[in-house]
N, C-alpha and C positions, 0 to 999 in steps of 0.2 A: 850868166857867163856866155859870151858871144865871140865870134871871130876867131882870132888866133888861139885863144884859150880853149875854145870848144874843139878846134881841130887837134890841138895837142892832147886833150883828154881822149878823144876818139882814137888817136894813134896809140896811146899807152894802153887803152882798153884792148885794142887789137893785139898788141904785143904780148899781153898777159893771157891771151886766150889759150895758150899752150901750157899754162901753169897747172901742175898736178894739184887738184883740189882735194884736201884731206883734213883731218882734225888739226894738224899742225898749223894750218892756215889761220885758225882762230887766234892762236898766240901771236902770229904775225900781225893780225888785225889789231890786237890790243896794243902792240908796239907802235903801229902806224897811227892809231888814234892818239897815242901819247905824243907823238911828234906833231900831229895836228894841233893839239892843245899848246905845245911849246911854240909853234909858229904863230898861233893866235896871240900870244903874249910877248913874243920877242920880235919886235918890228925890224930891228937891225938884221937878224937872221933871215927873216921873211924877205926883206928887200935884197939881201945878198944873193939868195937862191933864185929870186925872180929877175935879177939884173941881167938882161940879155947883152949888156955892154961888156960883161965878163965872158971869157971863153967857156965853152962847155967843160973843158978839162979842169979849169979852176973851180967851177961849181961842183963838179963830181968829186974833186979832191976834198973840197970843204965837207961834203956829205960823208965821205969815208973817214976823214979826220974826226968828225963829231960822233958818228954813229956805228962805225964798223965793229967796234968792240962791244957794243951794247944791244945790237939787234940781230935777228936771223938773216941768213943770206937772201931770202926772198924779200924781207923788209928793205934790206940795203939795195936790192935791185930796183924795187919800186921807187925808193927815195932818189936813187941816181937818175932814173928815167924822168921823174918829176923835175928834178933840179936842172937837167940838161935840155928840157923842153922850153918852148917860148910861151910866155903868159902875158896877157894884155895888161894885167895889173898885179900888184903884189898880193892883193886879196884873193885873186883867182887861183894862185898856187895852193893856197890853203883849202879852198873849196874843191879844187881838183883832186888833191890828195884825199880829202874826206870822202868824195864820191868813189874814188878807186878803192878805198878801204872798205866802204860799205858794200860795193859790188863783190869784192872777194869774200866777204862774210856771208852775203846773201847767196852766192854761188855754192858755198859750203852747205847752207840750208837746203838749197835745191837738190844737191847730191843726196842729202839725207831724207829727202821727201818731205821737208818741213817748211818749204817756202810759202805755201798757201797759209799756213798757220802764222808765220812771222808777218806776212803782208796784212792779214786781218788784225793781228794784234797791234801793229803800228797804226792802222786806221782807228782802232778802238781807243788807243791812247790819245791820238789826235783829237778825237771826239770828247774824251774825258777832259782834256786840257781846255778845249774850246768852250765847253759848257760849265766849267768850274772856274769862275773869275778869280777866286782866292788862290787856286793852284797856278793859274796863268800869271798872276801878279808875283807870286813867290818865285817862279822860275825865271821871270824877267827882271827881278829885283837886283840892281847892280851892287847893292850892299851885301848880298849873299855870295860867298865865294863858290867857285865851281865845285869843290869837293862836297859842300853842303847840298848843292842842287842834285848832284849824283846820288848822294845818300838818300835824299827824298825819293828819287826814283826807285832806289833799291828797296826802301821801306814799303813803297806802294806795290811794287811788281814782283819782288823776289818770290820764287816758288809758285808764281801764278802765270808766268809767261815763259816762252822759249828762251834759252840762254842767249841766243843771238839777238833776240828782241831786247833783252835786258842790257846787253852790251851796247847796242845802238842807242837805247834810251838814255843810258848814263852819259854817253858821249854827247848826244844831242843837247841835253839840258845844260851841260857844262860848257858848250861851245855854240851858243845861239848867234853870236855876232850880229846883234840888233834885229834878229828875226823874231817873229812871234813863235812861241813854242809849238802851237798846233800846226803852223805852216811848215816848220822844220820837220815834224813827224810826217806830214803829208808828202813832203818831198822825198823822204825815205821810202814811203809806200809806193810812190811813183817809180823810183829806181828799182824796187822789187818787181813791179809789174813789167818794166822795160826789159828785164833780164830774159823774160819769155816772150819778148816782142808783143807785149800787151800795153794797152792804155787803160787808165782808170776812169770809171764813170761814177760820179756821186749821184745816187738815186734817193730821192725823198718820196716817201709814201706814207699814207695815214695808218695802214696796217701791214703786217708782215706779208710778203709775197709768197705765193705757193711755189713749189718746185717747177711746175709747168710755166707759171708766169715768169719766173726768173729765167728759165731757158729761152722763152720766146723773146723777152726783153733783151737778153744778151745777144741773140741772133740779130735783132733789129739794129742794135747799137754797133755790132760788128760790121754790118753793111755800111753804116754811116761813117765809121772810123776807118774802115779799110784794113782792120786788124782785130785780133782777139781783144776782148774787153773784160777787165776785172770790175765787178760790181761792188761798190761800197754802199750798202743800203742803210739809210737813216729813217727811223720811224718818227714822223713829225705830225702830230695831231692837227697842226695848223693847215696842213695840206687839204684836209677834209675828205677828198677823194681824188682819183686820178694819180698822176705821177709827174714829178719834176726831175729833170736829169741835167746835170752839168757834165759835159764831155769836152775836156780841154777848156778852150775859151768860149765854147758854145753852150747855151742854155736852152733846153727844150722843155717848156712848161705847159703841161696839159692838166694841171691840177684845178679842181673846182675853186680853190682859194684864189688862184690867179684869174680865173674867169670872173669871179665875183668882184675882184679888185678892178678889173678892166671895166666892168659894168658900172661900178661906183664912179669911176673917173668920167665915164661918158655922161652920167646923170649930173655930176657936179659941174 
């Protein structure tokens, strides 16, 4: 999402900063995710709400006609703001609503002191999907309806993860929109980090880092990124020794495996 759509999203995020975050927001998020799912399947509605050729008043009226009697006042406020904003494409309106909803849900987790848990659980689910080809194929199988995919997540995660994580997971797998499932979960993990002005670093090591090593690595990466960094640590025996870090689009590879591979290429 770039240009006009990104600016619209930033503007709505700013306008929602004064929203009172409490448990009632969770139900609002359920409603908004349901609308996301509807927009994903109803091209005519998606196009109508994203059509900047129509007046803001007409798009707002459409939202009220469709949803006023079915959703909470906060849900209606968010939907009205989304509908009256400018979007570069009809797909962006759905992605924008999804991110806004995720942010509201994650802010509720932050207030409860549970955001660290949710962020780590999202990362762990992304890893589970990434390393389980059968699960990845099932979740991206177009023959399986959204409800079945959500049920798969419920069977896997219910009573094992935070309720916010479960709600996000069920929505994600039902609304992949041609994304890889692991990439969609990683995106949500990035949104969780951004709420606290953090960026995410994927760290690959051969063995578990000590608390001291974790603290020192986080400090180094903070200097490189210019902001706090959340570490997603992956134990990877192929690393052999050292550490490999992906920070945004940058990769810092100090692993023995990488050095051996470089030596092999020189010899060849």
